[in-house]
C-alpha positions as CSV (number, residue, x, y, z in Angstrom):
1,M,-5.5,15.5,-9.5
2,L,-1.9,14.4,-9.9
3,L,0.9,16.9,-10.3
4,V,4.6,15.9,-10.5
5,S,7.3,18.5,-10.6
6,D,11.1,18.5,-10.4
7,L,11.1,14.8,-9.4
8,R,14.4,13.0,-9.1
9,K,15.4,9.6,-7.9
10,S,18.8,7.9,-7.8
11,Y,20.1,4.5,-6.8
12,A,23.4,3.5,-5.4
13,A,25.8,2.2,-8.1
14,P,27.7,-1.0,-7.6
15,S,31.0,0.8,-8.1
16,G,30.1,3.5,-5.6
17,G,28.4,6.8,-6.0
18,S,24.8,7.0,-7.4
19,T,23.0,6.6,-10.7
20,L,20.3,9.0,-11.6
21,I,17.2,6.9,-12.7
22,L,14.5,9.5,-12.9
23,D,14.5,13.2,-13.5
24,V,11.0,14.5,-14.4
25,P,10.5,18.2,-14.5
26,H,6.7,18.2,-15.0
27,F,3.9,15.7,-15.4
28,E,0.2,16.0,-14.6
29,L,-3.0,14.0,-14.8
30,R,-6.5,15.3,-14.6
31,A,-9.3,13.6,-12.7
32,G,-10.8,10.8,-14.8
33,Q,-8.1,11.0,-17.4
34,Q,-6.6,7.8,-18.8
35,V,-2.9,8.0,-19.9
36,A,-0.5,5.3,-21.1
37,L,3.2,5.6,-20.6
38,R,5.5,3.9,-23.1
39,G,9.0,2.8,-22.2
40,S,11.4,-0.1,-22.5
41,S,12.7,-2.1,-19.6
42,G,14.9,-0.1,-17.3
43,S,13.6,3.3,-18.6
44,G,12.2,4.3,-15.2
45,K,8.5,3.5,-15.7
46,T,8.1,1.3,-12.6
47,T,10.2,3.7,-10.5
48,L,7.9,6.5,-11.5
49,L,4.8,4.6,-10.4
50,H,6.4,3.5,-7.1
51,L,7.2,7.2,-6.4
52,I,3.7,8.3,-7.2
53,A,2.3,5.5,-5.0
54,G,4.6,6.5,-2.1
55,I,6.2,3.0,-2.2
56,L,9.6,4.8,-2.8
57,A,10.7,8.1,-1.4
58,A,11.9,10.7,-3.9
59,D,15.3,12.4,-3.6
60,T,13.8,15.8,-4.5
61,G,10.7,17.2,-6.1
62,R,7.0,17.2,-5.4
63,I,4.2,14.6,-6.0
64,E,0.8,16.1,-5.3
65,I,-2.4,14.0,-5.3
66,E,-5.4,16.2,-4.8
67,G,-3.2,18.9,-3.3
68,V,-1.4,16.6,-0.8
69,D,2.4,16.5,-1.4
70,L,3.5,12.9,-0.7
71,T,7.2,14.0,-0.6
72,R,6.5,15.9,2.6
73,L,5.0,12.8,4.3
74,G,6.6,10.1,6.4
75,E,6.4,6.4,5.3
76,S,3.3,5.6,7.4
77,Q,1.6,8.7,6.2
78,R,2.4,7.8,2.6
79,D,1.0,4.3,3.2
80,R,-2.3,5.8,4.5
81,Q,-2.6,8.1,1.4
82,R,-2.0,5.2,-0.9
83,A,-4.6,3.1,0.8
84,R,-7.2,5.9,0.6
85,K,-6.6,7.4,-2.8
86,I,-4.5,5.0,-4.9
87,G,-5.2,1.6,-6.5
88,Y,-2.1,-0.3,-7.7
89,I,-2.3,-3.1,-10.2
90,F,0.9,-5.1,-10.3
91,Q,2.2,-7.1,-13.3
92,T,2.8,-10.1,-10.9
93,F,-0.6,-9.6,-9.2
94,N,0.8,-9.8,-5.6
95,L,-2.1,-11.9,-4.3
96,L,-1.7,-13.7,-1.0
97,Q,-1.8,-17.4,-1.8
98,G,-3.1,-18.4,1.6
99,L,-6.2,-16.3,1.4
100,S,-9.3,-16.7,-0.7
101,V,-10.3,-14.4,-3.5
102,L,-12.7,-12.6,-1.3
103,E,-10.2,-12.3,1.6
104,N,-7.6,-10.8,-0.7
105,V,-10.0,-8.0,-1.6
106,L,-11.2,-7.5,2.0
107,L,-7.6,-7.2,3.1
108,G,-7.0,-4.4,0.7
109,M,-10.1,-2.7,2.1
110,A,-8.8,-3.1,5.6
111,F,-5.9,-0.6,4.9
112,G,-8.3,2.0,3.5
113,A,-11.7,3.3,4.7
114,G,-12.7,-0.1,6.1
115,V,-14.0,-3.5,5.2
116,D,-17.2,-3.6,3.2
117,R,-18.1,-7.2,2.3
118,S,-21.0,-6.4,0.1
119,R,-18.9,-4.0,-2.0
120,A,-16.2,-6.6,-2.2
121,R,-18.6,-9.3,-3.4
122,A,-20.2,-6.8,-5.9
123,L,-16.8,-5.9,-7.3
124,L,-15.8,-9.6,-7.7
125,A,-19.1,-10.3,-9.4
126,R,-18.4,-7.2,-11.7
127,V,-15.1,-8.8,-12.8
128,G,-16.7,-12.2,-13.4
129,L,-15.6,-14.0,-10.2
130,G,-18.8,-14.0,-8.2
131,D,-18.7,-17.8,-8.2
132,R,-15.0,-18.0,-7.2
133,L,-15.1,-16.1,-3.9
134,N,-13.8,-18.9,-1.8
135,H,-11.1,-20.1,-4.3
136,R,-7.4,-19.5,-3.5
137,P,-5.3,-17.7,-6.2
138,G,-3.6,-21.0,-7.1
139,Q,-6.9,-22.5,-8.1
140,L,-7.5,-19.7,-10.7
141,S,-6.2,-19.2,-14.2
142,T,-3.7,-16.4,-14.8
143,G,-6.5,-14.2,-16.3
144,Q,-8.7,-14.8,-13.3
145,Q,-5.9,-13.9,-10.9
146,Q,-5.5,-10.6,-12.8
147,R,-9.2,-9.9,-12.3
148,V,-8.8,-10.4,-8.5
149,A,-5.9,-7.9,-8.6
150,V,-8.1,-5.4,-10.5
151,A,-11.0,-5.8,-7.9
152,R,-8.6,-5.4,-5.0
153,A,-7.0,-2.2,-6.6
154,L,-10.5,-0.7,-7.0
155,A,-12.0,-1.8,-3.7
156,N,-11.4,1.4,-1.9
157,Q,-12.8,3.6,-4.7
158,P,-9.4,5.2,-5.4
159,R,-9.1,8.6,-7.1
160,L,-6.0,7.3,-9.0
161,V,-5.2,3.8,-10.4
162,L,-1.7,2.9,-11.3
163,A,-1.2,-0.1,-13.6
164,D,2.3,-1.5,-14.1
165,E,2.4,-3.7,-17.2
166,P,-0.9,-5.2,-16.2
167,T,-1.2,-7.4,-19.3
168,G,2.5,-8.5,-19.3
169,N,1.8,-12.0,-18.0
170,L,-1.4,-12.7,-20.0
171,D,-2.0,-14.2,-23.4
172,P,-3.4,-11.9,-26.1
173,A,-7.1,-12.7,-25.5
174,N,-6.8,-12.3,-21.7
175,A,-4.7,-9.2,-22.1
176,R,-7.4,-7.5,-24.2
177,E,-10.1,-8.5,-21.7
178,A,-8.1,-7.4,-18.7
179,L,-7.3,-4.0,-20.2
180,A,-10.9,-3.4,-21.2
181,L,-12.0,-4.3,-17.7
182,I,-9.5,-2.0,-16.0
183,R,-10.5,1.0,-18.2
184,D,-14.2,0.3,-17.9
185,V,-14.2,0.1,-14.1
186,C,-12.0,3.2,-13.9
187,R,-14.6,5.1,-16.0
188,E,-17.4,3.8,-13.8
189,Q,-15.7,5.0,-10.7
190,A,-14.4,8.3,-12.3
191,A,-10.8,7.3,-11.3
192,A,-7.8,8.6,-13.2
193,L,-5.6,5.8,-14.8
194,L,-1.9,5.9,-15.4
195,L,-0.8,2.7,-17.2
196,V,2.7,1.8,-18.2
197,S,3.6,-0.7,-20.9
198,H,6.0,-1.5,-23.6
199,D,3.4,-3.5,-25.6
200,E,2.2,-1.6,-28.6
201,Q,-1.1,-3.4,-28.8
202,T,-1.9,-2.4,-25.2
203,L,-0.9,1.2,-26.0
204,A,-2.9,1.4,-29.2
205,G,-6.3,1.9,-27.5
206,F,-5.3,5.0,-25.5
207,E,-5.9,8.5,-26.9
208,T,-3.0,9.8,-24.8
209,V,0.3,7.9,-25.0
210,I,3.5,9.5,-23.6
211,D,7.0,8.1,-24.1
212,I,8.8,8.2,-20.8
213,R,11.8,9.7,-22.7
214,E,9.7,12.8,-23.1
215,L,9.3,13.1,-19.4
216,N,12.6,11.7,-18.1
217,R,15.8,13.8,-18.4
218,A,17.9,11.1,-16.7
219,P,20.7,9.7,-19.0
220,A,19.6,6.6,-21.0
221,R,21.0,3.3,-19.7
């Protein structure tokens, strides 16, 4: 369901010119597959996720999600594809502090197929927040905020879930719980999962773990 080929991304260097960050000749992910990507800070993990999600535009290459090549789409078209087919779980959660828990999930739905309040409530109940619908993010623990982020990412029943260091801001107990939740809900919804992390405990539970150095031909920094 995901096919990446000949993907390259460079950034402008402070001294002029450009620095090659990512050079991935081939990567693929099957429907429902769960893969973890290992890599240190600065190795290109987040850049790869941003490119797959259509947040960044590639310099060259192809990124196909269910046969649609994102690299051939404009920014607004990539945004629509992301809303319909991709759920993104950020390390920093990216919740809107002025909105309630329920409103954060509903807003995510508004950019996809449409708002479904009953589904939003059911998802929040599934992640253990059925009694926190009207709370603001600042009124929740860090672990609870991550659960809201998971519910929001899965609200539009995405075909692909991208998780960028989703346990990085959590203590060990909450990290284990959040990771299990993400993987369980992805299985329930038959969504593929690509999770990036440098934490060996997080990576240990995955059958398929790939070091980004195996994918990325860009020079190490």
